[in-house]
GUMAR-35463 format. One record per residue (C-alpha): residue in three letters; x, y, z. Coordinates in steps of 0.25 Angstrom, whole numbers, plus 5000, padded with zeros to 4 digits. Example, Ala and Ser with C-alpha at 12.3 -4.5 7.8 and 13.67 -1.06 7.14 Angstrom:
<atoms>
<atom res="ALA" x="5049" y="4982" z="5031"/>
<atom res="SER" x="5055" y="4996" z="5029"/>
</atoms>
This chain:
<atoms>
<atom res="MET" x="5373" y="5307" z="5409"/>
<atom res="SER" x="5363" y="5315" z="5417"/>
<atom res="ASP" x="5350" y="5319" z="5409"/>
<atom res="GLY" x="5357" y="5322" z="5398"/>
<atom res="PHE" x="5369" y="5327" z="5406"/>
<atom res="ARG" x="5384" y="5320" z="5404"/>
<atom res="ILE" x="5390" y="5321" z="5417"/>
<atom res="THR" x="5406" y="5319" z="5413"/>
<atom res="ARG" x="5415" y="5320" z="5429"/>
<atom res="LEU" x="5429" y="5330" z="5425"/>
<atom res="SER" x="5441" y="5332" z="5429"/>
<atom res="GLY" x="5442" y="5344" z="5425"/>
<atom res="VAL" x="5439" y="5356" z="5416"/>
<atom res="THR" x="5445" y="5365" z="5406"/>
<atom res="ALA" x="5440" y="5377" z="5398"/>
<atom res="ARG" x="5446" y="5382" z="5386"/>
<atom res="PHE" x="5442" y="5399" z="5381"/>
<atom res="VAL" x="5438" y="5399" z="5366"/>
<atom res="ASP" x="5434" y="5409" z="5355"/>
<atom res="TYR" x="5423" y="5402" z="5351"/>
<atom res="GLU" x="5410" y="5410" z="5342"/>
<atom res="TRP" x="5398" y="5406" z="5344"/>
<atom res="PRO" x="5388" y="5405" z="5336"/>
<atom res="PHE" x="5376" y="5405" z="5343"/>
<atom res="ALA" x="5379" y="5417" z="5348"/>
<atom res="ARG" x="5381" y="5422" z="5335"/>
<atom res="ARG" x="5371" y="5419" z="5328"/>
<atom res="ASN" x="5360" y="5422" z="5340"/>
<atom res="ALA" x="5364" y="5434" z="5344"/>
<atom res="ALA" x="5353" y="5442" z="5343"/>
<atom res="ALA" x="5342" y="5431" z="5350"/>
<atom res="ILE" x="5352" y="5431" z="5360"/>
<atom res="ALA" x="5351" y="5443" z="5363"/>
<atom res="ALA" x="5336" y="5444" z="5363"/>
<atom res="HIS" x="5337" y="5431" z="5373"/>
<atom res="TRP" x="5347" y="5438" z="5383"/>
<atom res="ARG" x="5337" y="5450" z="5384"/>
<atom res="GLY" x="5327" y="5441" z="5387"/>
<atom res="ARG" x="5336" y="5431" z="5399"/>
<atom res="VAL" x="5339" y="5449" z="5403"/>
<atom res="ALA" x="5327" y="5453" z="5404"/>
<atom res="ARG" x="5323" y="5441" z="5414"/>
<atom res="SER" x="5336" y="5441" z="5424"/>
<atom res="PRO" x="5342" y="5456" z="5422"/>
<atom res="GLY" x="5355" y="5451" z="5430"/>
<atom res="MET" x="5359" y="5440" z="5417"/>
<atom res="PHE" x="5372" y="5448" z="5411"/>
<atom res="ASP" x="5378" y="5447" z="5397"/>
<atom res="GLY" x="5391" y="5445" z="5400"/>
<atom res="THR" x="5402" y="5435" z="5393"/>
<atom res="VAL" x="5402" y="5417" z="5396"/>
<atom res="LEU" x="5406" y="5406" z="5391"/>
<atom res="LEU" x="5402" y="5395" z="5384"/>
<atom res="GLY" x="5408" y="5381" z="5379"/>
<atom res="CYS" x="5411" y="5377" z="5365"/>
<atom res="ALA" x="5416" y="5364" z="5366"/>
<atom res="SER" x="5421" y="5355" z="5378"/>
<atom res="ALA" x="5429" y="5340" z="5379"/>
<atom res="ILE" x="5434" y="5330" z="5389"/>
<atom res="VAL" x="5446" y="5327" z="5389"/>
<atom res="ASP" x="5451" y="5315" z="5399"/>
<atom res="GLY" x="5442" y="5321" z="5410"/>
<atom res="ILE" x="5444" y="5336" z="5409"/>
<atom res="ALA" x="5433" y="5346" z="5401"/>
<atom res="ARG" x="5438" y="5354" z="5392"/>
<atom res="VAL" x="5428" y="5365" z="5386"/>
<atom res="ASP" x="5430" y="5378" z="5376"/>
<atom res="LEU" x="5421" y="5390" z="5381"/>
<atom res="PHE" x="5420" y="5403" z="5372"/>
<atom res="ALA" x="5414" y="5417" z="5377"/>
<atom res="THR" x="5398" y="5422" z="5374"/>
<atom res="ARG" x="5388" y="5427" z="5379"/>
<atom res="TYR" x="5379" y="5427" z="5391"/>
<atom res="SER" x="5368" y="5432" z="5381"/>
<atom res="SER" x="5372" y="5421" z="5371"/>
<atom res="PHE" x="5375" y="5408" z="5381"/>
<atom res="ILE" x="5361" y="5411" z="5388"/>
<atom res="ALA" x="5353" y="5413" z="5376"/>
<atom res="TYR" x="5361" y="5398" z="5369"/>
<atom res="ARG" x="5355" y="5392" z="5382"/>
<atom res="ASP" x="5343" y="5398" z="5385"/>
<atom res="GLY" x="5340" y="5394" z="5370"/>
<atom res="ARG" x="5346" y="5379" z="5370"/>
<atom res="HIS" x="5354" y="5381" z="5359"/>
<atom res="ALA" x="5366" y="5370" z="5359"/>
<atom res="ASP" x="5376" y="5372" z="5345"/>
<atom res="GLY" x="5382" y="5359" z="5349"/>
<atom res="CYS" x="5395" y="5369" z="5355"/>
<atom res="VAL" x="5392" y="5378" z="5364"/>
<atom res="VAL" x="5387" y="5373" z="5378"/>
<atom res="ASN" x="5387" y="5381" z="5392"/>
<atom res="ALA" x="5401" y="5376" z="5398"/>
<atom res="PHE" x="5402" y="5380" z="5413"/>
<atom res="ALA" x="5406" y="5374" z="5428"/>
<atom res="ALA" x="5401" y="5375" z="5440"/>
<atom res="ILE" x="5405" y="5370" z="5454"/>
<atom res="VAL" x="5395" y="5361" z="5459"/>
<atom res="PRO" x="5396" y="5363" z="5475"/>
<atom res="ARG" x="5395" y="5350" z="5484"/>
<atom res="SER" x="5391" y="5352" z="5499"/>
<atom res="ALA" x="5400" y="5341" z="5508"/>
<atom res="ASP" x="5385" y="5335" z="5512"/>
<atom res="GLY" x="5382" y="5331" z="5498"/>
<atom res="ALA" x="5375" y="5342" z="5492"/>
<atom res="VAL" x="5374" y="5349" z="5479"/>
<atom res="LEU" x="5372" y="5365" z="5479"/>
<atom res="LEU" x="5366" y="5374" z="5467"/>
<atom res="GLY" x="5362" y="5387" z="5466"/>
<atom res="GLU" x="5351" y="5395" z="5462"/>
<atom res="MET" x="5351" y="5404" z="5451"/>
<atom res="GLY" x="5345" y="5417" z="5456"/>
<atom res="ALA" x="5335" y="5424" z="5450"/>
<atom res="HIS" x="5344" y="5435" z="5442"/>
<atom res="THR" x="5353" y="5425" z="5435"/>
<atom res="ALA" x="5351" y="5418" z="5420"/>
<atom res="ASN" x="5346" y="5404" z="5428"/>
<atom res="ALA" x="5340" y="5408" z="5439"/>
<atom res="GLY" x="5332" y="5397" z="5448"/>
<atom res="GLN" x="5343" y="5386" z="5443"/>
<atom res="LEU" x="5348" y="5378" z="5451"/>
<atom res="TYR" x="5363" y="5374" z="5448"/>
<atom res="PHE" x="5380" y="5376" z="5453"/>
<atom res="PRO" x="5386" y="5388" z="5454"/>
<atom res="CYS" x="5390" y="5392" z="5440"/>
<atom res="GLY" x="5389" y="5399" z="5427"/>
<atom res="THR" x="5394" y="5401" z="5413"/>
<atom res="PRO" x="5409" y="5403" z="5412"/>
<atom res="ASP" x="5414" y="5416" z="5408"/>
<atom res="PRO" x="5426" y="5426" z="5404"/>
<atom res="ASP" x="5430" y="5425" z="5417"/>
<atom res="ASP" x="5433" y="5413" z="5417"/>
<atom res="VAL" x="5443" y="5412" z="5404"/>
<atom res="ARG" x="5456" y="5409" z="5408"/>
<atom res="GLY" x="5464" y="5416" z="5396"/>
<atom res="ALA" x="5462" y="5402" z="5388"/>
<atom res="SER" x="5454" y="5395" z="5398"/>
<atom res="VAL" x="5441" y="5395" z="5407"/>
<atom res="ASP" x="5440" y="5392" z="5421"/>
<atom res="LEU" x="5428" y="5384" z="5421"/>
<atom res="ALA" x="5432" y="5379" z="5436"/>
<atom res="GLY" x="5436" y="5393" z="5439"/>
<atom res="SER" x="5421" y="5398" z="5434"/>
<atom res="ALA" x="5415" y="5390" z="5443"/>
<atom res="ALA" x="5420" y="5391" z="5455"/>
<atom res="ARG" x="5418" y="5407" z="5453"/>
<atom res="GLU" x="5403" y="5404" z="5451"/>
<atom res="LEU" x="5403" y="5396" z="5462"/>
<atom res="LEU" x="5412" y="5406" z="5471"/>
<atom res="GLU" x="5401" y="5417" z="5464"/>
<atom res="GLU" x="5388" y="5410" z="5466"/>
<atom res="THR" x="5389" y="5404" z="5479"/>
<atom res="GLY" x="5401" y="5410" z="5487"/>
<atom res="LEU" x="5407" y="5396" z="5488"/>
<atom res="ALA" x="5423" y="5392" z="5483"/>
<atom res="LEU" x="5428" y="5381" z="5482"/>
<atom res="PRO" x="5434" y="5373" z="5490"/>
<atom res="GLU" x="5449" y="5370" z="5490"/>
<atom res="ASP" x="5446" y="5358" z="5487"/>
<atom res="ALA" x="5438" y="5359" z="5477"/>
<atom res="GLU" x="5435" y="5343" z="5469"/>
<atom res="ALA" x="5441" y="5348" z="5454"/>
<atom res="GLY" x="5433" y="5338" z="5445"/>
<atom res="TRP" x="5420" y="5342" z="5439"/>
<atom res="VAL" x="5410" y="5336" z="5432"/>
<atom res="LEU" x="5402" y="5339" z="5417"/>
<atom res="ILE" x="5388" y="5341" z="5415"/>
<atom res="GLU" x="5386" y="5341" z="5400"/>
<atom res="GLY" x="5371" y="5343" z="5393"/>
<atom res="GLU" x="5363" y="5353" z="5390"/>
<atom res="GLY" x="5373" y="5364" z="5383"/>
<atom res="GLN" x="5382" y="5364" z="5395"/>
<atom res="LEU" x="5394" y="5357" z="5400"/>
<atom res="ALA" x="5391" y="5360" z="5415"/>
<atom res="PHE" x="5405" y="5358" z="5422"/>
<atom res="LEU" x="5402" y="5355" z="5438"/>
<atom res="ARG" x="5414" y="5353" z="5447"/>
<atom res="PRO" x="5407" y="5349" z="5460"/>
<atom res="VAL" x="5415" y="5355" z="5473"/>
<atom res="LEU" x="5412" y="5348" z="5489"/>
<atom res="PHE" x="5412" y="5360" z="5498"/>
<atom res="PRO" x="5416" y="5356" z="5513"/>
<atom res="GLU" x="5404" y="5362" z="5519"/>
<atom res="PRO" x="5389" y="5356" z="5519"/>
<atom res="ALA" x="5378" y="5361" z="5508"/>
<atom res="ALA" x="5371" y="5371" z="5519"/>
<atom res="ALA" x="5382" y="5377" z="5520"/>
<atom res="LEU" x="5387" y="5379" z="5508"/>
<atom res="ASP" x="5374" y="5384" z="5506"/>
<atom res="ALA" x="5376" y="5393" z="5518"/>
<atom res="ARG" x="5388" y="5399" z="5510"/>
<atom res="ILE" x="5381" y="5402" z="5496"/>
<atom res="GLU" x="5369" y="5409" z="5504"/>
<atom res="ALA" x="5379" y="5417" z="5510"/>
<atom res="HIS" x="5385" y="5419" z="5497"/>
<atom res="ARG" x="5372" y="5423" z="5491"/>
<atom res="ARG" x="5369" y="5433" z="5499"/>
<atom res="ARG" x="5382" y="5442" z="5501"/>
<atom res="GLU" x="5379" y="5442" z="5484"/>
<atom res="ALA" x="5372" y="5456" z="5480"/>
<atom res="GLU" x="5364" y="5446" z="5467"/>
<atom res="PRO" x="5368" y="5431" z="5469"/>
<atom res="GLU" x="5368" y="5422" z="5460"/>
<atom res="LEU" x="5363" y="5410" z="5465"/>
<atom res="ALA" x="5348" y="5412" z="5473"/>
<atom res="GLY" x="5351" y="5399" z="5482"/>
<atom res="ILE" x="5357" y="5386" z="5483"/>
<atom res="HIS" x="5352" y="5373" z="5481"/>
<atom res="ILE" x="5359" y="5361" z="5488"/>
<atom res="VAL" x="5357" y="5348" z="5482"/>
<atom res="ARG" x="5358" y="5335" z="5490"/>
<atom res="ASP" x="5353" y="5325" z="5478"/>
<atom res="VAL" x="5342" y="5326" z="5466"/>
<atom res="GLY" x="5329" y="5325" z="5473"/>
<atom res="GLY" x="5321" y="5336" z="5474"/>
<atom res="LEU" x="5329" y="5346" z="5463"/>
<atom res="ASP" x="5323" y="5356" z="5455"/>
<atom res="ALA" x="5330" y="5352" z="5441"/>
<atom res="SER" x="5323" y="5361" z="5435"/>
<atom res="ARG" x="5330" y="5372" z="5439"/>
<atom res="MET" x="5344" y="5365" z="5437"/>
<atom res="PRO" x="5351" y="5366" z="5424"/>
<atom res="GLY" x="5351" y="5352" z="5419"/>
<atom res="PHE" x="5369" y="5353" z="5423"/>
<atom res="VAL" x="5365" y="5354" z="5438"/>
<atom res="ARG" x="5355" y="5340" z="5437"/>
<atom res="ALA" x="5365" y="5332" z="5430"/>
<atom res="TYR" x="5376" y="5335" z="5438"/>
<atom res="LEU" x="5365" y="5334" z="5452"/>
<atom res="ALA" x="5360" y="5319" z="5448"/>
<atom res="HIS" x="5375" y="5317" z="5446"/>
<atom res="ALA" x="5378" y="5319" z="5458"/>
<atom res="PHE" x="5369" y="5317" z="5467"/>
<atom res="ALA" x="5364" y="5302" z="5460"/>
<atom res="PRO" x="5378" y="5297" z="5455"/>
<atom res="ALA" x="5371" y="5282" z="5454"/>
<atom res="ALA" x="5362" y="5284" z="5443"/>
<atom res="LEU" x="5370" y="5290" z="5433"/>
<atom res="PRO" x="5374" y="5281" z="5422"/>
<atom res="PRO" x="5384" y="5272" z="5422"/>
<atom res="GLY" x="5396" y="5278" z="5416"/>
<atom res="THR" x="5392" y="5293" z="5421"/>
<atom res="ALA" x="5403" y="5299" z="5426"/>
<atom res="ARG" x="5400" y="5306" z="5443"/>
<atom res="ALA" x="5399" y="5317" z="5447"/>
<atom res="PRO" x="5408" y="5322" z="5459"/>
</atoms>
């Protein structure tokens, strides 16, 4: 455990696309619509598309298995912002953790037009119908796509296949730490060049993290804080806790 989060090392992740009738969305339609109007007023660029949320999960022989269903982004945002919890539905997503050759981790700062403006976390996004492959959901592909779209970085051909699951605060964060061959400064320069080519880049910039000191924790989601504390201070973890790469 780290700050209330459970950390588990995984050898793989699989996901199914399932039908699920979400009681929260059905019972709170009016409140969801009102909340969405308020969010769009603050961030006009937000789009109420279809996203995938988790409704069941298990770990079997080191492989996480999660069921995902489709809902509107507005329903998800209302559920998340209101800190609702129905004991079943969670925000299940995948992200690449970019690690540099000189030992740093790279975080993206979300742009002012996004739903999470100013927050610092790994390039990622909520899975959506583009990630569905028949009866399955490609979480690994979702993570790689988000990394490419936000930073311009493609995964190295020899990228590690292991995962770290961070559970807490209504989230299942499937993180895939990937070592890139360049030092952090070179990766930052590549990402900045990508941002400048974008008409409306999703990221406002990149933060290079080399230890847990001096970080603005108030701008990081809990799963990011938990991972960084785990990755940079493994000796401080309780005995028996799985170690992140």
